[in-house]
C-alpha atoms as one frame of an Amber mdcrd trajectory, in Angstrom:
protein
   0.000   0.000   0.000   1.194   3.522  -0.769   1.501   5.277   2.560   2.236
   8.896   3.409   4.127   9.537   6.633   4.570  13.022   8.059   7.559  13.053
  10.416   7.110  16.071  12.704   9.631  17.256  15.244   8.103  18.673  18.434
   8.070  22.425  19.046  10.880  24.063  21.005  11.040  22.766  24.568  12.232
  24.589  27.656  15.309  22.347  27.445  15.992  23.413  23.821  15.652  27.061
  24.831  18.094  26.816  27.759  20.557  24.631  25.855  20.660  27.128  22.962
  21.529  29.924  25.417  24.213  28.176  27.458  25.307  25.010  25.639  25.069
  23.256  29.003  22.491  20.598  29.856  20.061  22.444  32.169  18.923  19.157
  33.762  15.288  19.576  32.736  13.753  16.112  32.663  10.852  15.549  30.228
  10.841  19.259  29.387   7.552  20.819  28.211   7.164  23.251  25.320   8.536
  26.763  25.736   6.483  29.834  24.825   8.160  29.842  21.402   7.399  26.113
  21.073   3.723  26.788  21.736   3.715  29.416  18.977   5.517  27.020  16.630
   2.875  24.335  17.136   0.076  26.881  16.663   1.658  27.595  13.264   1.996
  23.844  12.679  -1.728  23.423  13.333  -2.481  25.852  10.479   0.102  24.203
   8.225  -1.430  20.743   8.759  -5.094  21.863   8.784  -5.960  20.539   5.311
  -3.457  17.678   5.211  -5.078  14.225   5.231  -4.184  12.320   8.415  -5.717
   9.017   9.539  -3.576   8.472  12.650  -1.370  10.579  14.920   1.484   8.754
  16.643   3.251  10.640  19.424   6.172   9.762  21.618   5.430   9.796  25.372
   7.598  12.858  26.028   5.555  15.827  27.228   6.867  18.122  24.470   5.752
  15.643  21.784   2.326  15.094  23.344   1.821  18.852  23.672   2.816  19.272
  20.009   0.446  16.482  18.930  -2.451  17.887  20.921  -1.938  21.467  19.748
  -1.514  20.481  16.100  -4.146  17.723  15.830  -6.246  17.682  19.024  -9.036
  19.713  17.426  -9.501  17.046  14.742 -11.342  13.830  15.467  -8.288  11.625
  14.889  -7.049   8.588  16.748  -3.880   9.372  18.695  -1.508   6.608  19.759
   1.292   7.055  22.279   4.263   4.919  21.249   7.760   4.862  22.775   9.575
   3.153  19.904  10.397   6.533  18.329  11.342   8.298  21.569  14.428  10.478
  21.502  17.915   9.023  21.804  18.794   9.308  25.491  21.794  11.613  25.558
  20.540  14.544  27.669  18.316  15.189  30.675  15.258  16.061  28.563  15.333
  12.514  27.171  14.503  10.996  30.559  10.756  10.494  30.675   8.100  10.225
  33.340   6.178   7.176  34.459   2.950   6.258  32.647   1.060   7.054  35.886
   2.434  10.608  35.914   1.688  11.070  32.219  -1.910   9.902  32.498  -2.378
  12.474  35.243  -1.464  15.241  32.782  -3.039  13.660  29.692  -6.010  11.580
  30.917  -7.537  11.295  27.437  -4.569   9.225  26.178  -3.647   5.614  26.898
  -0.273   4.872  28.515  -1.032   1.463  30.052   0.836  -0.396  27.272   4.129
   1.380  28.055   6.883  -0.117  30.161   7.941   1.797  33.254  10.450   3.132
  32.496   9.719   3.368  28.754  12.885   5.411  28.066  16.349   3.856  27.910
  17.318   2.444  31.276  20.489   0.534  31.937  20.755  -1.757  34.932  23.921
  -1.175  36.887  24.235   2.467  35.785  26.368   4.461  38.212  24.218   7.512
  39.026  27.262   9.306  40.458  28.559   9.715  36.885  25.350  11.150  35.400
  21.726  10.934  36.478  20.979   8.816  33.382  22.656   6.241  31.177  23.408
   7.297  27.582  21.593   5.018  25.132  24.118   3.042  23.048  24.080   3.662
  19.284  23.247   0.032  18.481  20.159   0.200  20.716  19.020   3.383  18.937
  19.567   1.843  15.503  17.579  -1.245  16.532  14.682   1.052  17.485  14.923
   2.813  14.099  14.621  -0.560  12.378  11.659  -1.579  14.566  10.002   1.805
  13.961  10.200   1.329  10.183   8.630  -2.112  10.550   5.938  -0.811  12.903
   4.956   1.964  10.471   4.959  -0.506   7.555   2.581  -2.782   9.493   0.013
  -0.042  10.100  -3.191  -0.141   8.025  -3.586   3.661   7.881  -2.731   5.464
   4.647  -1.788   8.872   6.127   0.186   8.874   9.382   1.524  11.863  11.325
   4.394  10.900  13.642   5.379  13.495  16.252   8.820  12.808  17.591  12.373
  13.993  17.978  15.353  15.415  16.151  18.052  12.805  16.649  15.702   9.856
  16.156  14.342  11.320  12.901  17.905  12.104  11.778  18.666   8.394  12.081
  15.545   7.563  10.058  16.111   9.984   7.173  19.656  11.386   7.524  18.338
  14.928   7.911  17.888  16.990  11.055  14.484  18.670  11.446  14.008  22.058
  13.077  11.454  22.406  15.865   7.898  21.942  14.518   9.220  21.105  11.042
   7.405  18.515   8.922   9.081  16.057   6.561   6.626  14.138   4.392   7.727
  10.870   2.835   6.287   7.776   1.205   9.225   5.605   2.237  11.021   5.151
   5.537
C-alpha cells in the first residue's frame, strides 16, 4: 500500500531554549514546550489543517504530546502514544516520566501499554557519573529498524508521527528544526 508519513519534530522545549543559550544541559527532565514552542505548534496546526491524516502517533515525552495535541487535538483523529520513536537518550530532557504521571497530565490518552520506564534504562548504571545512562548507538539503531517495521505494518494510509530530532535524523539522515514537517512515502 502507498503510505504517506509526516515526520514532525516537536516544538521548542524549555530544554531546547536553555541549551541554545548556554550550551550546558540544564537538567530539565521531560521538558515541556517553551512559549516559542507553543507558537511554533500553533503555526503547525495551520500548516497541517488541510493535510489528510488518519492516525497521529506521538512519543510519550511531554513536548511531543503537547505538540500532537496542539496540532491535531481539534480534529477527530485517533492518537496513539508509542515509545519506539522516543528520543535518543543523551541529555536530561530525554529521561521520561512514568505512565502514571503522564496519564495524570493527559487523561484522554492511553499509557497502560508502556513499560515503566519506557525510556532507555540501563541496569547497573552508576548515578554518580550522570543521572541517566546514555543510550548506546546500536540500541538506537535497533529502534529505528523496529520503527520502520511498525509503520509498515500499520493499516492507515496517512500517518503523522510526532517525535524527535536525533531519532528522525537516524531515520532519514536529515535533522528537522522544531515543529518542522518532513513528508515521505518511504522510511
